[in-house]
All heavy atoms as an XYZ file, in Angstrom:
769
protein
N      48.123     87.871    115.505
C      46.910     87.094    115.555
C      46.528     86.484    114.201
O      45.913     85.430    114.195
C      45.762     87.941    116.086
C      45.931     88.336    117.525
S      46.261     86.903    118.545
C      46.969     87.681    119.935
N      46.879     87.105    113.075
C      46.550     86.461    111.799
C      47.183     85.075    111.659
O      46.544     84.151    111.158
C      47.075     87.430    110.752
C      47.032     88.762    111.413
C      47.391     88.473    112.852
N      48.406     84.919    112.132
C      49.051     83.601    112.043
C      48.306     82.586    112.889
O      48.128     81.437    112.480
C      50.526     83.696    112.463
O      51.197     84.620    111.602
C      51.216     82.343    112.369
N      47.826     82.993    114.055
C      47.048     82.088    114.912
C      45.766     81.665    114.209
O      45.364     80.501    114.295
C      46.735     82.767    116.245
N      45.127     82.568    113.510
C      43.915     82.217    112.760
C      44.217     81.180    111.687
O      43.460     80.229    111.481
C      43.315     83.449    112.094
C      42.606     84.373    113.019
C      41.998     85.499    112.229
N      41.254     86.388    113.089
C      40.538     87.379    112.660
N      40.455     87.637    111.367
N      39.891     88.157    113.500
N      45.324     81.372    110.983
C      45.694     80.427    109.920
C      46.011     79.061    110.528
O      45.548     78.036    110.025
C      46.885     80.968    109.099
C      47.392     79.922    108.112
C      46.485     82.251    108.372
N      46.782     79.046    111.599
C      47.115     77.772    112.236
C      45.866     77.060    112.738
O      45.724     75.846    112.570
C      48.101     77.996    113.387
C      49.498     78.446    112.982
C      50.333     78.751    114.222
C      50.177     77.418    112.091
N      44.947     77.788    113.335
C      43.710     77.170    113.821
C      42.899     76.595    112.665
O      42.346     75.500    112.777
C      42.892     78.196    114.603
N      42.836     77.309    111.557
C      42.095     76.813    110.392
C      42.743     75.548    109.838
O      42.054     74.588    109.484
C      42.019     77.887    109.313
N      44.057     75.526    109.772
C      44.759     74.342    109.278
C      44.577     73.165    110.233
O      44.409     72.025    109.805
C      46.243     74.646    109.083
C      46.582     75.641    107.978
C      48.023     76.112    108.101
C      46.322     75.045    106.609
N      44.597     73.435    111.529
C      44.437     72.364    112.517
C      43.014     71.835    112.594
O      42.793     70.736    113.113
C      44.874     72.852    113.905
C      46.381     72.930    114.115
C      46.690     73.645    115.417
C      47.005     71.541    114.083
N      42.045     72.565    112.078
C      40.672     72.065    112.068
C      40.565     70.781    111.260
O      39.707     69.936    111.531
C      39.725     73.130    111.522
N      41.433     70.616    110.272
C      41.510     69.389    109.476
C      42.963     69.230    109.038
O      43.314     69.526    107.898
C      40.567     69.472    108.272
C      40.373     68.132    107.586
O      41.026     67.141    107.988
O      39.570     68.076    106.641
N      43.831     68.793    109.962
C      45.273     68.819    109.704
C      45.764     67.924    108.578
O      46.818     68.173    108.011
C      45.883     68.400    111.041
C      44.795     67.715    111.779
C      43.504     68.274    111.278
N      45.013     66.908    108.219
C      45.452     66.019    107.149
C      44.971     66.430    105.778
O      45.311     65.800    104.784
N      44.185     67.488    105.720
C      43.583     67.914    104.451
C      44.462     68.929    103.733
O      45.269     69.622    104.343
C      42.212     68.529    104.712
N      44.252     69.002    102.431
C      44.865     70.050    101.631
C      43.967     71.274    101.697
O      42.740     71.168    101.636
C      44.996     69.607    100.167
C      46.031     68.516     99.984
O      47.053     68.540    100.704
O      45.835     67.644     99.121
N      44.587     72.443    101.829
C      43.865     73.707    101.903
C      44.410     74.617    100.815
O      45.590     74.565    100.495
C      44.075     74.367    103.269
C      43.686     73.498    104.416
N      42.427     73.483    104.943
C      44.405     72.588    105.136
C      42.378     72.620    105.946
N      43.558     72.064    106.079
N      43.567     75.464    100.261
C      44.042     76.415     99.249
C      43.760     77.833     99.718
O      42.988     78.066    100.652
C      43.442     76.117     97.875
C      41.943     76.188     97.784
C      41.312     77.338     97.335
C      41.154     75.092     98.130
C      39.933     77.399     97.241
C      39.774     75.149     98.040
C      39.166     76.301     97.596
O      37.810     76.370     97.505
N      44.408     78.778     99.088
C      44.405     80.157     99.542
C      43.043     80.777     99.732
O      42.763     81.352    100.793
N      42.166     80.715     98.729
C      40.860     81.359     98.842
C      40.060     80.785    100.006
O      39.424     81.518    100.765
C      40.075     81.240     97.540
C      38.699     81.902     97.541
C      38.800     83.399     97.815
C      37.990     81.649     96.213
N      40.108     79.484    100.166
C      39.424     78.827    101.283
C      39.935     79.386    102.616
O      39.147     79.732    103.502
C      39.671     77.320    101.209
C      39.303     76.543    102.440
C      39.952     75.165    102.489
O      40.909     74.889    101.747
O      39.475     74.373    103.311
N      41.253     79.487    102.756
C      41.832     79.995    103.994
C      41.527     81.475    104.194
O      41.272     81.907    105.320
C      43.346     79.745    104.017
C      43.748     78.275    104.150
C      45.240     78.108    103.889
C      43.374     77.739    105.525
N      41.544     82.257    103.113
C      41.201     83.674    103.230
C      39.790     83.839    103.777
O      39.541     84.676    104.641
C      41.324     84.391    101.880
C      42.753     84.624    101.456
S      42.961     85.688     99.996
C      41.886     84.959     98.799
N      38.861     83.025    103.285
C      37.477     83.110    103.741
C      37.326     82.626    105.186
O      36.660     83.257    105.990
C      36.567     82.317    102.804
C      36.456     82.952    101.441
C      35.762     82.072    100.407
O      35.648     80.854    100.585
N      35.324     82.678     99.323
N      37.951     81.508    105.509
C      37.848     80.966    106.867
C      38.451     81.911    107.899
O      37.903     82.072    108.984
C      38.571     79.621    106.976
C      37.823     78.472    106.397
C      38.576     77.164    106.601
O      39.810     77.141    106.681
N      37.833     76.086    106.674
N      39.579     82.498    107.558
C      40.321     83.316    108.510
C      39.973     84.796    108.428
O      40.429     85.574    109.256
C      41.822     83.147    108.274
S      42.388     81.455    108.443
N      39.183     85.138    107.412
C      38.830     86.538    107.172
C      40.072     87.406    107.038
O      40.220     88.439    107.698
C      37.900     87.058    108.272
C      36.571     86.319    108.306
C      35.627     86.817    109.386
O      36.014     87.675    110.205
O      34.480     86.330    109.406
N      40.991     86.947    106.172
C      42.232     87.658    105.907
C      42.332     87.990    104.431
O      41.875     87.231    103.588
C      43.440     86.803    106.300
C      43.588     86.447    107.776
C      44.727     85.455    107.957
C      43.806     87.686    108.617
N      42.982     89.094    104.129
C      43.265     89.468    102.745
C      44.438     88.649    102.232
O      45.267     88.151    103.008
C      43.587     90.955    102.668
N      44.535     88.520    100.921
C      45.620     87.742    100.329
C      46.989     88.299    100.704
O      47.934     87.545    100.910
C      45.468     87.685     98.807
O      45.545     88.987     98.257
N      47.100     89.609    100.832
C      48.371     90.234    101.192
C      48.815     89.927    102.610
O      49.978     90.122    102.954
N      47.908     89.452    103.428
C      48.240     89.004    104.779
C      48.448     87.497    104.798
O      49.397     86.995    105.409
C      47.117     89.380    105.770
O      46.945     90.792    105.749
C      47.438     88.924    107.183
N      47.571     86.764    104.111
C      47.615     85.304    104.157
C      48.863     84.725    103.505
O      49.540     83.882    104.101
C      46.373     84.708    103.490
C      46.383     83.175    103.410
C      46.243     82.556    104.789
C      45.316     82.684    102.471
N      49.154     85.134    102.284
C      50.227     84.465    101.552
C      51.607     84.634    102.175
O      52.397     83.676    102.179
C      50.189     84.840    100.068
C      49.039     84.142     99.374
C      47.871     84.816     99.060
C      49.102     82.788     99.098
C      46.801     84.167     98.460
C      48.043     82.118     98.495
C      46.900     82.819     98.181
O      45.844     82.163     97.597
N      51.949     85.778    102.756
C      53.229     85.834    103.488
C      53.269     84.878    104.677
O      54.309     84.299    104.977
C      53.314     87.299    103.933
C      52.507     88.042    102.926
C      51.361     87.110    102.596
N      52.132     84.702    105.355
C      52.082     83.746    106.468
C      52.318     82.331    105.950
O      53.109     81.570    106.518
C      50.729     83.851    107.210
C      50.618     85.186    107.934
C      50.544     82.673    108.177
C      49.234     85.490    108.478
N      51.632     81.963    104.872
C      51.818     80.628    104.295
C      53.264     80.425    103.857
O      53.832     79.334    104.048
C      50.866     80.414    103.115
C      49.379     80.373    103.459
C      48.551     80.291    102.181
C      49.048     79.219    104.391
N      53.867     81.447    103.298
C      55.273     81.350    102.863
C      56.183     81.124    104.073
O      57.056     80.237    104.035
C      55.678     82.616    102.100
C      57.095     82.588    101.649
N      57.520     81.829    100.580
C      58.197     83.205    102.134
C      58.823     81.987    100.425
N      59.249     82.811    101.360
N      55.980     81.894    105.134
C      56.817     81.732    106.332
C      56.643     80.342    106.946
O      57.626     79.718    107.364
C      56.489     82.806    107.374
C      57.046     84.175    107.040
C      56.977     85.136    108.226
N      55.634     85.288    108.776
C      54.745     86.174    108.358
N      55.049     87.003    107.381
N      53.548     86.254    108.924
N      55.408     79.864    107.020
C      55.165     78.533    107.587
C      55.789     77.435    106.726
O      56.286     76.439    107.251
C      53.661     78.302    107.764
C      52.970     79.187    108.804
C      51.456     78.967    108.762
C      53.516     78.930    110.203
N      55.768     77.626    105.417
C      56.399     76.665    104.510
C      57.913     76.672    104.709
O      58.538     75.610    104.812
C      56.036     76.977    103.049
O      54.614     76.927    102.907
C      56.679     75.986    102.090
N      58.497     77.856    104.776
C      59.948     77.969    104.974
C      60.385     77.378    106.317
O      61.487     76.844    106.422
C      60.379     79.437    104.881
C      60.262     80.019    103.485
C      61.184     79.352    102.488
O      62.388     79.185    102.791
O      60.699     78.974    101.408
N      59.511     77.459    107.320
C      59.820     76.913    108.642
C      59.648     75.396    108.698
O      59.991     74.771    109.697
C      58.935     77.574    109.695
N      59.084     74.803    107.635
C      58.877     73.358    107.613
C      57.555     72.921    108.222
O      57.320     71.728    108.403
N      56.682     73.865    108.533
C      55.388     73.544    109.123
C      54.364     73.168    108.073
O      53.389     72.493    108.368
C      54.861     74.719    109.928
C      55.611     75.017    111.190
C      56.906     74.697    111.482
C      55.123     75.711    112.327
N      57.238     75.152    112.715
C      56.167     75.784    113.266
C      53.906     76.292    112.633
C      56.024     76.401    114.510
C      53.764     76.917    113.871
C      54.813     76.963    114.796
N      54.558     73.626    106.844
C      53.639     73.337    105.747
C      54.404     72.750    104.589
O      55.560     73.086    104.351
C      52.959     74.617    105.234
C      51.945     75.322    106.092
C      51.430     76.558    105.362
C      50.785     74.423    106.434
N      53.707     71.896    103.838
C      54.206     71.484    102.527
C      53.208     72.008    101.512
O      52.025     72.201    101.826
C      54.363     69.973    102.434
C      53.137     69.192    102.770
C      53.396     67.698    102.854
O      54.522     67.291    103.189
O      52.447     66.947    102.591
N      53.698     72.290    100.327
C      52.799     72.825     99.307
C      53.040     72.094     98.002
O      54.139     71.606     97.732
C      52.979     74.329     99.153
C      54.314     74.718     98.615
C      54.451     76.211     98.522
N      55.798     76.502     98.057
C      56.431     77.616     98.281
N      55.854     78.574     98.947
N      57.647     77.790     97.826
N      51.979     72.030     97.220
C      52.057     71.400     95.901
C      50.948     71.966     95.035
O      49.972     72.521     95.527
C      51.914     69.890     96.015
C      50.557     69.447     96.518
C      50.462     67.939     96.645
O      51.436     67.229     96.439
N      49.301     67.444     96.994
N      51.117     71.809     93.743
C      50.071     72.237     92.824
C      49.018     71.153     92.726
O      49.326     69.959     92.727
C      50.652     72.541     91.442
C      51.404     73.832     91.426
C      52.763     73.987     91.401
C      50.851     75.146     91.448
N      53.082     75.319     91.414
C      51.927     76.050     91.442
C      49.551     75.653     91.491
C      51.738     77.433     91.466
C      49.372     77.026     91.516
C      50.450     77.896     91.492
N      47.793     71.573     92.620
C      46.663     70.669     92.436
C      46.848     69.921     91.123
O      47.227     70.510     90.122
C      45.396     71.518     92.413
C      44.115     70.777     92.297
C      42.925     71.725     92.295
O      43.006     72.833     91.729
O      41.899     71.328     92.858
N      46.570     68.647     91.126
C      46.739     67.823     89.934
C      45.506     67.814     89.053
O      44.846     66.777     88.942
N      45.173     68.960     88.470
C      44.011     69.050     87.585
C      44.437     69.701     86.273
O      45.436     70.401     86.210
C      42.854     69.875     88.207
C      42.349     69.233     89.484
C      43.252     71.312     88.433
N      43.645     69.463     85.256
C      43.821     70.143     83.976
C      42.974     71.412     84.032
O      41.742     71.327     84.090
C      43.375     69.242     82.835
C      43.514     69.889     81.472
O      43.947     71.068     81.399
O      43.194     69.226     80.475
N      43.606     72.586     84.027
C      42.837     73.832     84.118
C      41.746     73.962     83.055
O      40.673     74.501     83.335
C      43.901     74.921     83.963
C      45.160     74.277     84.440
C      45.028     72.834     84.014
N      41.982     73.436     81.861
C      40.973     73.516     80.807
C      39.739     72.685     81.168
O      38.612     73.076     80.861
C      41.558     73.055     79.480
N      39.950     71.567     81.819
C      38.832     70.701     82.190
C      38.001     71.269     83.332
O      36.784     71.144     83.335
C      39.337     69.308     82.584
C      39.770     68.466     81.407
C      40.188     67.076     81.851
O      39.846     66.650     82.978
O      40.862     66.408     81.052
N      38.674     71.882     84.325
C      37.939     72.386     85.491
C      37.523     73.847     85.331
O      36.771     74.369     86.148
C      38.743     72.189     86.803
C      38.912     70.707     87.121
C      40.076     72.893     86.757
N      38.019     74.503     84.290
C      37.611     75.873     84.008
C      38.181     76.919     84.942
O      37.596     77.977     85.135
N      39.327     76.622     85.537
C      40.016     77.559     86.425
C      41.477     77.141     86.522
O      41.826     76.010     86.205
C      39.368     77.566     87.813
C      39.420     76.217     88.485
C      39.039     76.275     89.954
N      38.894     74.947     90.512
C      39.893     74.139     90.832
N      41.138     74.520     90.648
N      39.665     72.941     91.336
N      42.315     78.048     86.965
C      43.721     77.662     87.157
C      43.867     76.608     88.256
O      43.015     76.513     89.148
C      44.406     78.967     87.580
C      43.458     80.051     87.255
C      42.084     79.454     87.258
N      44.937     75.842     88.194
C      45.241     74.891     89.267
C      45.516     75.673     90.551
O      46.058     76.771     90.520
C      46.448     74.041     88.900
N      45.110     75.095     91.658
C      45.318     75.724     92.962
C      46.616     75.242     93.578
O      47.007     74.092     93.401
C      44.179     75.368     93.909
C      42.850     75.865     93.473
C      41.751     75.275     94.318
N      40.465     75.862     93.989
C      39.311     75.278     94.192
N      39.258     74.073     94.733
N      38.188     75.887     93.860
N      47.249     76.106     94.342
C      48.378     75.677     95.156
C      47.787     75.197     96.470
O      47.014     75.903     97.112
C      49.349     76.821     95.394
C      50.436     76.357     96.339
C      51.769     76.893     96.128
N      52.525     76.319     95.045
C      53.727     76.769     94.740
N      54.233     77.791     95.383
N      54.409     76.218     93.776
N      48.107     73.975     96.840
C      47.545     73.348     98.035
C      48.573     73.333     99.160
O      49.761     73.093     98.926
C      47.107     71.920     97.714
C      46.086     71.788     96.583
C      45.853     70.323     96.259
C      44.784     72.488     96.940
N      48.102     73.573    100.366
C      48.946     73.608    101.560
C      48.437     72.567    102.544
O      47.239     72.421    102.735
C      48.887     74.996    102.209
C      49.373     76.090    101.309
C      48.510     76.732    100.429
C      50.713     76.475    101.312
C      48.954     77.733     99.586
C      51.168     77.482    100.468
C      50.279     78.105     99.615
O      50.723     79.090     98.777
N      49.386     71.872    103.176
C      49.040     70.856    104.169
C      50.073     70.924    105.294
O      51.267     71.083    105.047
C      49.078     69.475    103.535
C      48.727     68.349    104.504
C      48.914     67.003    103.875
N      47.949     66.830    102.800
C      47.223     65.743    102.626
N      47.368     64.719    103.443
N      46.382     65.656    101.635
N      49.595     70.796    106.524
C      50.507     70.761    107.660
C      51.385     69.524    107.592
O      50.913     68.423    107.284
C      49.723     70.728    108.972
C      49.135     72.042    109.455
C      48.139     71.788    110.579
C      50.220     72.991    109.916
N      52.658     69.692    107.902
C      53.538     68.547    108.082
C      53.291     67.997    109.490
O      52.638     68.650    110.315
C      55.015     68.964    107.949
O      55.319     69.912    108.985
C      55.316     69.573    106.582
N      53.820     66.825    109.781
C      53.679     66.270    111.129
C      54.299     67.222    112.143
O      53.700     67.509    113.196
C      54.322     64.893    111.206
N      55.480     67.728    111.827
C      56.140     68.695    112.707
C      55.303     69.966    112.831
O      55.140     70.511    113.915
C      57.528     69.051    112.171
C      58.210     70.150    112.966
C      59.477     70.678    112.310
O      59.839     70.238    111.201
O      60.091     71.567    112.918
N      54.754     70.414    111.719
C      53.950     71.626    111.722
C      52.713     71.497    112.581
O      52.344     72.423    113.309
N      52.053     70.355    112.511
C      50.856     70.140    113.326
C      51.217     70.167    114.814
O      50.518     70.798    115.621
C      50.186     68.821    112.953
N      52.304     69.526    115.166
C      52.756     69.518    116.556
C      53.107     70.923    117.021
O      52.676     71.368    118.092
C      53.975     68.581    116.717
O      53.589     67.263    116.331
C      54.496     68.574    118.130
N      53.895     71.620    116.209
C      54.322     72.971    116.562
C      53.137     73.936    116.616
O      53.078     74.816    117.477
C      55.375     73.471    115.578
C      56.685     72.705    115.625
C      57.473     72.925    116.902
O      57.293     73.968    117.566
O      58.275     72.053    117.251
N      52.195     73.787    115.691
C      51.023     74.664    115.657
C      50.171     74.472    116.913
O      49.716     75.452    117.518
C      50.194     74.396    114.405
N      49.956     73.227    117.296
C      49.188     72.969    118.524
C      49.872     73.598    119.731
O      49.223     74.206    120.587
C      49.014     71.466    118.736
C      47.994     70.846    117.824
C      47.760     69.366    118.147
N      46.910     68.779    117.153
C      47.349     68.079    116.103
N      48.636     67.851    115.934
N      46.496     67.594    115.218
N      51.184     73.439    119.792
C      51.947     74.000    120.916
C      51.879     75.526    120.908
O      51.650     76.145    121.945
C      53.412     73.534    120.838
C      54.274     74.058    121.965
C      53.851     73.531    123.325
O      53.385     72.405    123.451
N      53.989     74.351    124.350
N      52.049     76.134    119.752
C      52.012     77.599    119.656
C      50.650     78.143    120.055
O      50.559     79.141    120.788
C      52.370     78.033    118.234
N      49.578     77.495    119.598
C      48.236     77.960    119.954
C      47.954     77.745    121.440
O      47.307     78.582    122.072
C      47.183     77.273    119.098
C      47.154     77.688    117.632
C      46.095     76.906    116.875
C      46.927     79.177    117.477
N      48.437     76.652    122.000
C      48.254     76.409    123.431
C      48.982     77.478    124.247
O      48.443     77.993    125.244
C      48.760     75.021    123.808
N      50.189     77.832    123.835
C      50.941     78.874    124.531
C      50.231     80.215    124.418
O      50.155     80.966    125.399
C      52.359     78.967    123.974
C      53.232     77.798    124.336
C      54.591     77.814    123.646
O      54.945     78.840    123.014
O      55.294     76.796    123.740
N      49.700     80.524    123.249
C      48.984     81.778    123.061
C      47.726     81.818    123.919
O      47.440     82.826    124.563
C      48.637     81.977    121.586
C      47.941     83.287    121.232
C      48.779     84.490    121.649
C      47.656     83.335    119.738
N      46.993     80.716    123.958
C      45.789     80.654    124.802
C      46.149     80.861    126.271
O      45.437     81.563    126.999
C      45.069     79.321    124.622
C      44.281     79.243    123.342
C      43.445     77.965    123.274
N      42.879     77.835    121.955
C      43.323     77.002    121.015
N      44.317     76.181    121.270
N      42.760     76.966    119.832
N      47.249     80.250    126.699
C      47.676     80.396    128.084
C      48.041     81.851    128.388
O      47.679     82.379    129.442
C      48.856     79.478    128.376
N      48.717     82.496    127.462
C      49.091     83.902    127.649
C      47.867     84.806    127.702
O      47.863     85.813    128.398
C      50.002     84.376    126.520
C      51.378     83.792    126.547
C      52.196     84.192    125.333
O      51.733     84.899    124.448
N      53.431     83.722    125.289
N      46.842     84.437    126.965
C      45.639     85.260    126.891
C      44.555     84.802    127.858
O      43.407     85.221    127.741
C      45.101     85.265    125.459
C      46.048     85.865    124.426
C      45.489     85.678    123.026
C      46.304     87.337    124.719
N      44.897     83.910    128.737
C      43.934     83.466    129.742
C      42.953     82.432    129.256
O      41.848     82.340    129.754
N      43.320     81.664    128.229
C      42.475     80.584    127.754
C      41.372     81.012    126.820
O      40.453     80.255    126.554
N      41.385     82.218    126.289
C      40.332     82.679    125.377
C      40.370     81.893    124.084
O      41.409     81.465    123.640
C      40.500     84.166    125.076
N      39.202     81.701    123.469
C      39.125     81.034    122.168
C      38.779     79.577    122.296
O      39.353     78.861    123.093
N      37.850     79.125    121.517
C      37.460     77.718    121.532
C      38.385     76.928    120.628
O      38.766     77.383    119.567
C      36.016     77.570    121.072
N      38.729     75.718    121.034
C      39.654     74.898    120.256
C      39.097     74.511    118.901
O      39.847     74.240    117.975
C      40.003     73.638    121.059
N      37.791     74.484    118.757
C      37.210     74.042    117.494
C      36.899     75.187    116.544
O      36.589     74.959    115.388
C      35.901     73.272    117.757
O      34.999     74.127    118.455
C      36.172     72.012    118.568
N      36.974     76.409    116.988
C      36.658     77.559    116.141
C      37.873     77.937    115.309
O      38.915     78.245    115.877
C      36.234     78.751    117.012
C      35.751     79.933    116.217
O      35.828     79.895    114.961
O      35.298     80.910    116.820
N      37.794     77.891    113.972
C      38.952     78.242    113.162
C      39.309     79.717    113.266
O      40.359     80.121    112.848
C      38.532     77.866    111.742
C      37.066     77.821    111.773
C      36.669     77.468    113.177
N      38.407     80.506    113.832
C      38.703     81.922    114.056
C      38.696     82.157    115.561
O      37.679     82.494    116.147
C      37.659     82.813    113.366
C      37.716     82.694    111.871
C      36.662     83.542    111.200
N      35.325     83.158    111.643
C      34.489     83.987    112.289
N      34.814     85.200    112.552
N      33.294     83.565    112.641
N      39.872     81.977    116.214
C      39.917     82.110    117.665
C      39.378     83.453    118.131
O      39.529     84.466    117.460
C      41.403     81.985    117.982
C      41.981     81.249    116.831
C      41.149     81.646    115.642
N      38.760     83.453    119.307
C      38.128     84.646    119.850
C      39.137     85.727    120.206
O      38.794     86.886    120.291
C      37.299     84.271    121.080
N      40.408     85.339    120.431
C      41.362     86.369    120.803
C      41.639     87.224    119.627
O      42.195     88.210    119.589
C      42.641     85.774    121.393
C      43.369     84.878    120.474
C      44.190     85.229    119.450
C      43.334     83.454    120.445
N      44.669     84.135    118.799
C      44.168     83.025    119.389
C      42.684     82.504    121.192
C      44.357     81.702    119.086
C      42.897     81.200    120.879
C      43.724     80.800    119.858
């Protein structure tokens, strides 16, 4: 279910860049759960990642690693969540980044 939460959060704004802390808060997941999921999704070609283009000295924090769904990833994520909803009897709202299941 943690992967479903991450996919739902990413699909809430599929064209946007997302960073780890934001996703941890949205999905209510610890970093030790989130980052392996992001790594697996990246390796599968569902996500692309890049470093934020900022000067850490100017913004007063380290640069963030940003994650964005690929076109294939968005398609696959929608399909995976639809299959999961069907298996669970349709539980969970499509707009809630934290599915009810």
